[in-house]
C-alpha distance (Angstrom), angle and dihedral (degrees) to the residues before:
residue distance angle dihedral
M1 . . .
R2 3.82 . .
Q3 3.88 116.4 .
D4 3.81 97.9 -118.0
V5 3.88 91.6 50.6
K6 3.85 89.5 46.5
K7 3.80 89.2 51.3
I8 3.82 92.5 50.2
R9 3.82 90.7 47.7
N10 3.87 91.1 52.3
L11 3.85 87.3 50.2
L12 3.80 91.9 55.9
K13 3.72 91.7 45.8
Q14 3.80 89.8 53.6
Y15 3.81 88.1 50.1
A16 3.73 93.7 80.7
K17 3.79 90.5 48.6
L18 3.78 91.6 52.7
K19 3.78 91.1 51.6
R20 3.79 89.2 53.5
D21 3.71 93.5 47.6
L22 3.78 90.5 48.9
T23 3.86 90.3 49.2
A24 3.81 89.6 50.1
F25 3.78 91.1 51.3
N26 3.73 92.8 48.7
Q27 3.85 90.1 53.6
V28 3.87 88.9 57.0
S29 3.88 114.5 90.3
S30 3.79 116.7 -92.7
P31 3.75 114.0 -83.8
S32 3.85 116.3 -106.9
F33 3.75 123.5 -152.4
D34 3.77 123.7 -144.8
G35 3.79 95.4 -135.2
V36 3.75 91.3 -116.3
S37 3.83 118.5 114.8
S38 3.69 109.6 -121.5
H39 3.95 94.9 -148.2
G40 3.74 100.3 -151.3
S41 3.79 104.2 -18.2
R42 3.69 121.3 79.7
N43 3.92 123.5 -137.2
G44 3.68 120.4 -134.7
A45 3.84 93.2 -96.0
E46 3.86 92.9 54.0
S47 3.78 90.8 50.1
R48 3.77 95.7 51.5
L49 3.95 89.9 45.4
I50 3.77 89.5 52.5
N51 3.85 91.4 45.6
H52 3.79 88.7 51.6
V53 3.78 92.7 51.2
D54 3.78 91.6 48.2
L55 3.82 92.3 48.1
S56 3.93 91.3 48.5
Y57 3.75 91.3 50.0
Q58 3.83 94.8 50.3
L59 3.79 89.0 49.4
K60 3.74 91.7 49.0
E61 3.82 89.3 53.9
V62 3.68 95.7 51.5
E63 3.88 92.9 43.3
D64 3.83 90.6 50.7
A65 3.75 90.6 51.3
L66 3.81 92.5 48.0
N67 3.83 93.9 45.5
A68 3.70 90.4 53.3
I69 3.84 91.3 63.1
D70 3.78 112.6 95.9
D71 3.72 104.3 -178.2
P72 3.73 110.6 96.6
Q73 3.87 95.3 -149.7
Y74 3.79 89.3 53.7
K75 3.79 91.4 48.6
F76 3.91 89.4 48.5
I77 3.87 91.2 51.3
L78 3.73 95.2 46.9
H79 3.78 101.1 40.5
D80 3.74 105.7 29.9
Y81 3.81 102.6 28.5
I82 3.90 103.8 31.9
I83 3.82 105.2 24.8
E84 3.80 105.0 30.3
K85 3.87 96.0 25.2
R86 3.76 91.3 -143.8
F87 3.72 94.7 149.4
S88 3.80 140.4 37.5
R89 3.70 115.5 -127.6
N90 3.68 93.5 -98.2
E91 3.73 93.7 48.2
A92 3.88 88.9 50.5
C93 3.85 88.3 52.0
D94 3.71 88.2 53.0
Q95 3.82 93.0 49.3
L96 3.70 90.8 50.2
S97 3.88 95.8 37.2
V98 3.74 93.1 -130.5
S99 3.79 134.7 122.6
V100 3.75 122.3 -102.7
S101 3.83 91.1 -103.3
K102 3.79 93.5 50.7
F103 3.73 89.2 46.8
N104 3.80 92.5 52.0
Y105 3.90 88.2 49.0
L106 3.84 89.8 48.5
K107 3.87 90.9 46.8
N108 3.80 91.7 51.9
R109 3.71 91.2 48.3
A110 3.72 93.1 49.6
L111 3.80 89.4 51.5
E112 3.75 90.5 50.5
V113 3.88 92.9 49.1
F114 3.87 88.7 49.5
K115 3.73 93.2 47.2
L116 3.83 90.6 53.5
N117 3.73 92.9 47.1
Y118 3.83 91.7 45.6
L119 3.80 92.9 50.4
R120 3.80 90.5 51.8
T121 3.75 94.0 54.1
P122 3.75 108.9 105.6
């Protein structure tokens, strides 16, 4: 597998973890600020808030790129097979009624389309 496609696949695998991390953060009580400016050093609440914003931004970039894909086979491969890991490769082939080689071709095309969409997001 080409390096750029491998990087995109790893990014998608991390997407589910980012969602879990963000959900865990949202379950923690809201940060409170002490009213004193930190002047260069962040307190824990500021760091958590910045981390939350960063995770939210990363998720939005991935979701925007996924939502820009129209092909239902590509969406299935990216979401159900790579991100959610609901199916093995053979099960995914059965779901799509394709051979393993055709599935691998579709998977690589789906990753390429996602990559193009992801790189286009501002």
